[in-house]
DRENDO-1510 file (C-alpha; in Angstrom, 1 decimal, always signed):
<recs>
REC; n; res; u; v; w
REC; 1; MET; -102.8; +116.2; +218.0 .
REC; 2; LYS; -100.4; +117.6; +220.6 .
REC; 3; ARG; -97.7; +120.0; +219.5 .
REC; 4; LYS; -94.8; +117.7; +220.4 .
REC; 5; GLN; -96.3; +114.8; +218.4 .
REC; 6; PHE; -96.9; +117.0; +215.4 .
REC; 7; ILE; -93.3; +118.2; +215.4 .
REC; 8; LYS; -92.1; +114.6; +215.7 .
REC; 9; TYR; -94.1; +113.0; +212.9 .
REC; 10; GLY; -94.4; +116.0; +210.7 .
REC; 11; GLY; -90.6; +116.4; +210.6 .
REC; 12; LEU; -90.2; +112.8; +209.6 .
REC; 13; LEU; -92.8; +113.1; +206.8 .
REC; 14; ALA; -91.3; +116.3; +205.5 .
REC; 15; GLY; -87.8; +114.7; +205.4 .
REC; 16; SER; -89.1; +111.8; +203.4 .
REC; 17; LEU; -90.8; +114.1; +200.9 .
REC; 18; LEU; -87.7; +116.2; +200.4 .
REC; 19; LEU; -85.5; +113.1; +199.5 .
REC; 20; PRO; -85.0; +112.6; +195.8 .
REC; 21; ALA; -86.5; +109.4; +194.3 .
REC; 22; SER; -83.2; +107.9; +193.2 .
REC; 23; SER; -81.6; +108.0; +196.6 .
REC; 24; ALA; -84.7; +106.4; +198.1 .
REC; 25; ASP; -84.6; +103.6; +195.5 .
REC; 26; GLU; -80.9; +103.0; +196.3 .
REC; 27; ASP; -81.4; +102.8; +200.0 .
REC; 28; HIS; -84.6; +100.7; +199.8 .
REC; 29; PRO; -84.6; +98.7; +196.5 .
REC; 30; THR; -87.9; +97.0; +195.5 .
REC; 31; PRO; -88.2; +93.2; +195.1 .
REC; 32; GLU; -88.8; +93.7; +191.4 .
REC; 33; SER; -85.5; +95.6; +190.9 .
REC; 34; LEU; -83.6; +92.9; +192.9 .
REC; 35; VAL; -85.0; +90.1; +190.7 .
REC; 36; LYS; -84.2; +92.0; +187.5 .
REC; 37; LYS; -80.6; +92.6; +188.7 .
REC; 38; SER; -80.2; +88.9; +189.5 .
REC; 39; LEU; -81.6; +87.9; +186.1 .
REC; 40; ASP; -79.3; +90.3; +184.3 .
REC; 41; GLU; -76.2; +88.8; +186.2 .
REC; 42; LYS; -77.3; +85.2; +185.4 .
REC; 43; MET; -77.8; +86.1; +181.7 .
REC; 44; GLU; -74.3; +87.6; +181.5 .
REC; 45; GLU; -72.9; +84.4; +183.1 .
REC; 46; ILE; -74.9; +82.2; +180.6 .
REC; 47; GLU; -73.6; +84.3; +177.6 .
REC; 48; GLU; -70.0; +83.9; +178.8 .
REC; 49; LEU; -70.4; +80.1; +179.3 .
REC; 50; THR; -72.0; +79.9; +175.8 .
REC; 51; LYS; -69.1; +81.6; +174.3 .
REC; 52; GLU; -66.7; +79.3; +176.1 .
REC; 53; ASN; -68.7; +76.2; +175.1 .
REC; 54; LYS; -68.6; +77.4; +171.4 .
REC; 55; GLU; -64.9; +77.7; +171.6 .
REC; 56; VAL; -64.5; +74.3; +173.3 .
REC; 57; ARG; -66.8; +72.7; +170.6 .
REC; 58; LYS; -64.7; +74.3; +167.8 .
REC; 59; ARG; -61.5; +73.0; +169.4 .
REC; 60; LEU; -63.0; +69.5; +169.8 .
REC; 61; THR; -64.1; +69.5; +166.2 .
REC; 62; VAL; -60.6; +70.4; +165.1 .
REC; 63; LEU; -59.1; +67.8; +167.3 .
REC; 64; LYS; -61.6; +65.2; +166.0 .
REC; 65; GLU; -60.7; +66.0; +162.4 .
REC; 66; ASP; -57.0; +65.9; +163.2 .
REC; 67; ARG; -57.5; +62.5; +164.9 .
REC; 68; GLU; -59.4; +61.1; +162.0 .
REC; 69; THR; -56.8; +62.4; +159.5 .
REC; 70; LEU; -54.0; +60.9; +161.6 .
REC; 71; SER; -55.7; +57.5; +162.0 .
REC; 72; SER; -56.4; +57.5; +158.3 .
REC; 73; LEU; -52.7; +58.2; +157.6 .
REC; 74; ILE; -51.6; +55.4; +160.0 .
REC; 75; ILE; -54.0; +52.9; +158.3 .
REC; 76; ASP; -52.7; +54.0; +154.9 .
REC; 77; ASP; -49.1; +53.3; +156.1 .
REC; 78; LEU; -50.1; +50.0; +157.5 .
REC; 79; ASN; -51.9; +49.1; +154.3 .
REC; 80; ARG; -48.8; +49.9; +152.2 .
REC; 81; MET; -46.7; +47.3; +154.1 .
REC; 82; ASP; -45.3; +44.3; +152.4 .
REC; 83; PHE; -47.5; +41.4; +153.5 .
REC; 84; SER; -45.2; +38.7; +152.2 .
REC; 85; GLY; -44.1; +38.1; +155.8 .
REC; 86; HIS; -47.6; +36.9; +156.7 .
REC; 87; PRO; -47.5; +33.1; +157.4 .
REC; 88; PHE; -50.5; +32.5; +155.1 .
REC; 89; TYR; -49.4; +34.9; +152.3 .
REC; 90; PRO; -49.8; +32.3; +149.5 .
REC; 91; ARG; -53.5; +32.2; +150.3 .
REC; 92; ILE; -53.7; +36.0; +150.8 .
REC; 93; ARG; -52.1; +36.6; +147.4 .
REC; 94; VAL; -55.2; +35.2; +145.6 .
REC; 95; PHE; -57.5; +38.0; +146.8 .
REC; 96; GLU; -55.0; +40.8; +147.8 .
REC; 97; PRO; -55.4; +42.8; +144.6 .
REC; 98; TYR; -59.2; +42.9; +145.0 .
REC; 99; LEU; -58.7; +43.8; +148.7 .
REC; 100; ASP; -56.4; +46.8; +147.9 .
REC; 101; ALA; -58.8; +48.0; +145.2 .
REC; 102; ALA; -61.9; +47.7; +147.4 .
REC; 103; ILE; -60.2; +49.6; +150.3 .
REC; 104; GLU; -59.4; +52.4; +148.0 .
REC; 105; GLN; -62.9; +52.4; +146.4 .
REC; 106; TYR; -64.7; +52.7; +149.8 .
REC; 107; ARG; -62.2; +55.0; +151.4 .
REC; 108; ASN; -64.7; +57.8; +151.3 .
REC; 109; ILE; -67.1; +55.9; +153.6 .
REC; 110; PHE; -64.4; +55.0; +156.2 .
REC; 111; PRO; -60.7; +53.9; +156.0 .
REC; 112; VAL; -60.4; +50.1; +156.4 .
REC; 113; ASP; -57.4; +48.3; +157.9 .
REC; 114; LYS; -56.2; +45.7; +155.4 .
REC; 115; LEU; -54.6; +43.5; +158.0 .
REC; 116; MET; -57.9; +43.5; +160.0 .
REC; 117; MET; -59.8; +42.3; +156.9 .
REC; 118; ILE; -57.2; +39.5; +156.4 .
REC; 119; GLU; -57.5; +38.3; +160.0 .
REC; 120; MET; -61.3; +38.4; +159.8 .
REC; 121; ALA; -61.1; +36.1; +156.8 .
REC; 122; GLU; -58.6; +33.9; +158.6 .
REC; 123; VAL; -60.9; +33.5; +161.6 .
REC; 124; GLU; -64.1; +33.2; +159.5 .
REC; 125; SER; -63.0; +30.7; +156.8 .
REC; 126; GLY; -59.3; +30.0; +157.3 .
REC; 127; LEU; -58.7; +32.0; +154.1 .
REC; 128; GLY; -60.6; +29.4; +152.1 .
REC; 129; ARG; -62.8; +30.6; +149.3 .
REC; 130; LYS; -65.3; +27.7; +149.3 .
REC; 131; VAL; -65.8; +27.2; +153.0 .
REC; 132; ILE; -69.4; +26.5; +154.2 .
REC; 133; SER; -70.5; +26.9; +157.8 .
REC; 134; ARG; -73.2; +25.0; +159.7 .
REC; 135; ALA; -75.3; +28.2; +159.8 .
REC; 136; GLY; -75.4; +28.4; +156.0 .
REC; 137; ALA; -72.7; +31.1; +155.7 .
REC; 138; ALA; -70.3; +30.7; +152.7 .
REC; 139; GLY; -67.2; +32.1; +151.1 .
REC; 140; LEU; -64.1; +33.9; +152.2 .
REC; 141; PHE; -65.8; +36.3; +154.6 .
REC; 142; GLN; -68.7; +33.9; +155.5 .
REC; 143; PHE; -71.6; +36.0; +154.4 .
REC; 144; ILE; -75.1; +34.6; +155.2 .
REC; 145; PRO; -77.5; +35.1; +152.2 .
REC; 146; GLU; -79.4; +38.1; +153.7 .
REC; 147; THR; -76.2; +40.1; +154.3 .
REC; 148; GLY; -74.7; +39.1; +151.0 .
REC; 149; ARG; -77.8; +40.2; +149.0 .
REC; 150; ARG; -77.8; +43.5; +150.9 .
REC; 151; MET; -74.2; +44.1; +149.8 .
REC; 152; GLY; -75.0; +43.5; +146.2 .
REC; 153; LEU; -74.1; +39.8; +145.8 .
REC; 154; HIS; -76.3; +37.6; +143.6 .
REC; 155; ILE; -77.5; +34.7; +145.7 .
REC; 156; GLU; -80.4; +32.5; +144.6 .
REC; 157; LYS; -83.2; +32.0; +147.1 .
REC; 158; ASP; -83.5; +28.5; +148.7 .
REC; 159; GLU; -86.6; +27.1; +150.4 .
REC; 160; ASP; -84.6; +25.1; +153.0 .
REC; 161; TYR; -82.6; +28.2; +154.1 .
REC; 162; ASP; -85.7; +30.4; +154.2 .
REC; 163; ARG; -87.5; +27.8; +156.3 .
REC; 164; ALA; -84.5; +27.7; +158.7 .
REC; 165; SER; -84.4; +31.5; +158.8 .
REC; 166; HIS; -88.1; +31.6; +159.9 .
REC; 167; ILE; -87.5; +28.9; +162.6 .
REC; 168; ARG; -84.4; +30.6; +164.1 .
REC; 169; PRO; -86.1; +33.6; +165.8 .
REC; 170; ARG; -88.8; +31.4; +167.2 .
REC; 171; ARG; -86.2; +29.0; +168.6 .
REC; 172; GLN; -84.1; +31.8; +170.1 .
REC; 173; ALA; -87.2; +33.5; +171.7 .
REC; 174; LEU; -88.2; +30.1; +173.2 .
REC; 175; GLN; -84.7; +29.6; +174.6 .
REC; 176; GLN; -84.7; +33.0; +176.2 .
REC; 177; ARG; -88.2; +32.4; +177.7 .
REC; 178; MET; -87.1; +29.0; +179.1 .
REC; 179; LYS; -84.0; +30.6; +180.7 .
REC; 180; HIS; -86.2; +33.2; +182.4 .
REC; 181; GLU; -88.7; +30.6; +183.6 .
REC; 182; LEU; -86.0; +28.3; +184.9 .
REC; 183; ARG; -84.3; +31.2; +186.8 .
REC; 184; SER; -87.5; +32.2; +188.5 .
REC; 185; LEU; -88.4; +28.6; +189.4 .
REC; 186; GLU; -84.9; +28.1; +190.9 .
REC; 187; LYS; -85.3; +31.2; +193.1 .
REC; 188; ARG; -88.7; +29.9; +194.5 .
REC; 189; ILE; -87.2; +26.5; +195.1 .
REC; 190; ARG; -84.3; +28.0; +197.1 .
REC; 191; ARG; -86.7; +30.0; +199.2 .
REC; 192; SER; -88.7; +26.9; +199.9 .
REC; 193; ILE; -85.8; +24.5; +200.7 .
REC; 194; LYS; -84.3; +26.7; +203.5 .
REC; 195; GLY; -81.2; +24.6; +204.1 .
REC; 196; HIS; -82.8; +21.2; +203.5 .
REC; 197; SER; -81.7; +18.7; +200.9 .
REC; 198; PHE; -83.9; +16.3; +199.0 .
REC; 199; PRO; -82.9; +13.2; +197.0 .
REC; 200; ASP; -85.7; +13.5; +194.4 .
REC; 201; ARG; -88.8; +15.5; +193.4 .
REC; 202; GLU; -91.3; +13.5; +195.4 .
REC; 203; SER; -89.5; +14.1; +198.7 .
REC; 204; PHE; -89.4; +17.9; +197.9 .
REC; 205; LEU; -93.2; +17.9; +197.2 .
REC; 206; ALA; -93.8; +16.0; +200.4 .
REC; 207; HIS; -91.8; +18.7; +202.2 .
REC; 208; LEU; -94.0; +21.4; +200.7 .
REC; 209; LYS; -97.3; +19.6; +201.7 .
REC; 210; LYS; -96.0; +18.9; +205.2 .
REC; 211; GLY; -95.4; +22.6; +205.7 .
REC; 212; GLY; -98.9; +23.4; +204.4 .
REC; 213; LYS; -97.6; +25.2; +201.3 .
REC; 214; ASN; -99.1; +25.0; +197.9 .
REC; 215; ALA; -97.1; +22.9; +195.5 .
REC; 216; ARG; -99.0; +23.8; +192.4 .
REC; 217; TRP; -96.6; +26.5; +191.4 .
REC; 218; TYR; -93.8; +23.9; +191.3 .
REC; 219; THR; -95.7; +21.2; +189.4 .
REC; 220; GLN; -97.1; +23.6; +186.9 .
REC; 221; GLY; -93.8; +25.5; +186.4 .
REC; 222; TRP; -91.9; +22.2; +185.9 .
REC; 223; GLN; -94.5; +20.8; +183.6 .
REC; 224; LYS; -94.4; +24.1; +181.5 .
REC; 225; LEU; -90.6; +23.8; +181.3 .
REC; 226; GLU; -90.9; +20.2; +180.1 .
REC; 227; ASP; -93.4; +21.1; +177.4 .
REC; 228; ASP; -91.2; +24.0; +176.3 .
REC; 229; ALA; -88.2; +21.6; +176.1 .
REC; 230; LEU; -90.1; +19.3; +173.8 .
REC; 231; LYS; -91.1; +22.3; +171.6 .
REC; 232; LEU; -87.5; +23.5; +171.5 .
REC; 233; ALA; -86.2; +20.1; +170.5 .
REC; 234; ALA; -88.7; +19.9; +167.7 .
REC; 235; LEU; -87.7; +23.4; +166.4 .
REC; 236; GLN; -84.0; +22.6; +166.7 .
REC; 237; ASN; -84.5; +19.4; +164.7 .
REC; 238; GLU; -86.5; +21.1; +162.0 .
REC; 239; GLU; -83.9; +23.9; +161.8 .
REC; 240; HIS; -81.0; +21.5; +161.7 .
REC; 241; ASP; -82.6; +19.4; +159.0 .
REC; 242; SER; -83.4; +22.4; +156.8 .
REC; 243; LEU; -79.8; +23.8; +157.2 .
REC; 244; GLN; -78.3; +20.4; +156.4 .
REC; 245; ARG; -80.3; +20.2; +153.2 .
REC; 246; TYR; -79.2; +23.7; +152.3 .
REC; 247; ARG; -75.5; +22.9; +153.0 .
REC; 248; ARG; -75.8; +19.8; +150.9 .
REC; 249; HIS; -77.0; +22.0; +148.0 .
REC; 250; LEU; -74.0; +24.4; +148.6 .
REC; 251; TYR; -71.5; +21.5; +148.6 .
REC; 252; LEU; -72.8; +20.5; +145.2 .
REC; 253; LEU; -72.8; +24.1; +144.0 .
REC; 254; LYS; -69.2; +24.8; +144.9 .
REC; 255; HIS; -67.9; +22.0; +142.6 .
REC; 256; LEU; -69.5; +23.5; +139.5 .
REC; 257; PRO; -67.5; +25.6; +137.0 .
REC; 258; GLU; -66.9; +29.1; +138.1 .
REC; 259; LYS; -69.3; +30.9; +135.7 .
REC; 260; LYS; -72.2; +28.5; +136.4 .
REC; 261; ARG; -71.5; +28.6; +140.2 .
REC; 262; ASP; -71.5; +32.5; +140.2 .
REC; 263; SER; -74.8; +32.5; +138.4 .
REC; 264; TYR; -76.3; +30.8; +141.5 .
REC; 265; ASP; -74.2; +32.2; +144.3 .
REC; 266; GLU; -71.5; +34.9; +144.1 .
REC; 267; ARG; -70.2; +34.3; +147.7 .
REC; 268; PHE; -67.7; +31.8; +146.3 .
REC; 269; ASN; -66.3; +34.4; +143.9 .
REC; 270; PRO; -63.1; +35.9; +145.7 .
REC; 271; GLU; -63.3; +39.2; +143.9 .
REC; 272; LYS; -67.0; +40.0; +144.5 .
REC; 273; SER; -67.1; +38.6; +148.0 .
REC; 274; THR; -64.0; +40.7; +149.0 .
REC; 275; VAL; -65.4; +43.9; +147.6 .
REC; 276; ALA; -68.7; +43.3; +149.4 .
REC; 277; ALA; -66.9; +42.5; +152.7 .
REC; 278; VAL; -64.8; +45.7; +152.5 .
REC; 279; HIS; -68.0; +47.7; +151.7 .
REC; 280; TYR; -69.8; +46.2; +154.6 .
REC; 281; VAL; -66.9; +46.7; +157.1 .
REC; 282; ALA; -66.6; +50.4; +156.0 .
REC; 283; ILE; -70.3; +50.9; +156.7 .
REC; 284; LEU; -70.0; +49.3; +160.1 .
REC; 285; LEU; -66.9; +51.3; +161.0 .
REC; 286; LYS; -68.7; +54.5; +160.1 .
REC; 287; ARG; -71.6; +53.5; +162.3 .
REC; 288; ALA; -69.3; +52.6; +165.1 .
REC; 289; LYS; -67.2; +55.8; +164.7 .
REC; 290; GLY; -64.0; +53.8; +164.0 .
REC; 291; ASN; -64.4; +51.5; +167.0 .
REC; 292; TYR; -63.2; +48.1; +165.7 .
REC; 293; MET; -64.6; +46.2; +168.7 .
REC; 294; GLU; -68.1; +47.4; +168.0 .
REC; 295; MET; -67.6; +46.8; +164.3 .
REC; 296; LEU; -66.6; +43.1; +165.0 .
REC; 297; SER; -69.7; +42.7; +167.3 .
REC; 298; MET; -72.0; +43.9; +164.5 .
REC; 299; TYR; -70.2; +41.9; +161.9 .
REC; 300; HIS; -70.6; +38.6; +163.9 .
REC; 301; ALA; -74.2; +39.3; +165.0 .
REC; 302; ASP; -76.1; +42.0; +163.1 .
REC; 303; ASP; -75.6; +45.7; +162.2 .
REC; 304; THR; -78.3; +46.6; +164.8 .
REC; 305; TYR; -76.0; +45.6; +167.6 .
REC; 306; LEU; -74.4; +49.1; +167.9 .
REC; 307; GLY; -73.6; +49.7; +171.6 .
REC; 308; ILE; -74.9; +46.3; +172.6 .
REC; 309; LYS; -72.7; +43.6; +174.1 .
REC; 310; PRO; -72.2; +40.7; +171.7 .
REC; 311; LEU; -73.6; +37.3; +172.1 .
REC; 312; GLU; -71.4; +34.9; +174.1 .
REC; 313; ILE; -71.0; +32.6; +171.1 .
REC; 314; ASN; -69.4; +35.5; +169.2 .
REC; 315; VAL; -67.0; +36.7; +171.9 .
REC; 316; LYS; -64.6; +33.9; +171.1 .
REC; 317; HIS; -64.5; +34.8; +167.5 .
REC; 318; ILE; -63.9; +38.5; +168.3 .
REC; 319; GLU; -61.2; +37.6; +170.9 .
REC; 320; ARG; -59.4; +35.3; +168.4 .
REC; 321; THR; -59.6; +38.0; +165.6 .
REC; 322; VAL; -58.1; +40.7; +167.8 .
REC; 323; SER; -55.4; +38.4; +169.2 .
REC; 324; LEU; -54.3; +37.3; +165.7 .
REC; 325; TYR; -54.4; +40.9; +164.4 .
REC; 326; LEU; -52.0; +42.0; +167.2 .
REC; 327; ARG; -49.6; +39.1; +166.7 .
REC; 328; ARG; -49.5; +39.5; +162.9 .
REC; 329; LYS; -49.2; +43.2; +163.1 .
REC; 330; ALA; -46.2; +42.9; +165.4 .
REC; 331; ARG; -44.6; +40.4; +163.0 .
REC; 332; LEU; -45.2; +42.6; +159.9 .
REC; 333; LEU; -43.9; +45.8; +161.6 .
REC; 334; LYS; -40.7; +44.0; +162.6 .
REC; 335; ALA; -40.3; +42.6; +159.1 .
REC; 336; ASN; -41.0; +46.0; +157.3 .
REC; 337; TYR; -39.6; +48.6; +159.6 .
REC; 338; GLY; -37.6; +46.7; +162.2 .
REC; 339; MET; -39.9; +47.8; +164.9 .
REC; 340; ILE; -40.3; +45.6; +167.9 .
REC; 341; VAL; -43.9; +45.8; +169.3 .
REC; 342; ARG; -44.7; +43.9; +172.4 .
REC; 343; THR; -48.2; +42.4; +172.3 .
REC; 344; SER; -49.9; +41.3; +175.5 .
REC; 345; PRO; -50.1; +37.4; +175.7 .
REC; 346; THR; -53.7; +37.7; +176.8 .
REC; 347; ILE; -56.5; +40.2; +176.1 .
REC; 348; GLU; -58.6; +39.6; +179.2 .
REC; 349; PRO; -59.5; +43.3; +179.7 .
REC; 350; MET; -61.0; +43.4; +176.2 .
REC; 351; LYS; -62.9; +40.2; +176.9 .
REC; 352; LYS; -64.3; +41.6; +180.2 .
REC; 353; ARG; -65.5; +44.7; +178.3 .
REC; 354; LEU; -67.2; +42.5; +175.7 .
REC; 355; MET; -68.9; +40.3; +178.2 .
</recs>
């Protein structure tokens, strides 16, 4: 090596050896140290966010408790109102003491609005204690036998109703399948027509054959729909006949003396049916977290309908219940406290949300 090169490279090497290790690391950090530093910063951020989230959760818990306490106090105030201003108070007076006692009894499950219970009974049975529906529901709050037994009511088993209960899910499943099949068949027909119009089925089949298309999907699909329609009619007739015999039995039952009638079916007893209804509504409200719309959906369909839109047939009942509740509430608040509450003449937004 030449002298000049030795001085050049040897000086650089000597300078690097004389530098302390710490200053070398600061000027030229290793990838491992950079990753560690980044992880430490991220961990600090996560710890700060966790602390903030804990504080937010604590505040939300306190606010939720305050809201529940406030809503409970509001319901208590509404329940203490004088209901003599209700247009159907003579009928309400028959079961009002049982209603007040049941609301207080099941308060620990969830606070229940007394006026909502009254309006539910008004929509369900017209506040009649011995009303029987076409579906086999009976009493003030129109319990079907399964729900009534689950809430502790004594209801004797009946072969006709049991037969109808077994037919109902088969009939509903067949109806849903037919709707799906008809919808898919209509889509295929629209694609095949392409702007043409046909007076009857034969001309449409001739159009398919003329175009060289296979018409088997149409004939088989239509034949399957016709067969299913015959099966559906048979199931509907069988279910209708079974329920009609069961209703005939209930009509005879409701004219018996009270003690003898209760030994067969306690749904006609205003005290026991009211207590069972308040208990059931308190359970549903707890499941729905105080949401009365979801509670009504489950009450009219099944308690498994949490978060599911109600059936179309039940939307009218729910709409009528809420509409009556708002009108009666405004009337009672004016009579008791002189408050004028404006209620919307229509509840279309609520109906859209339900549908």
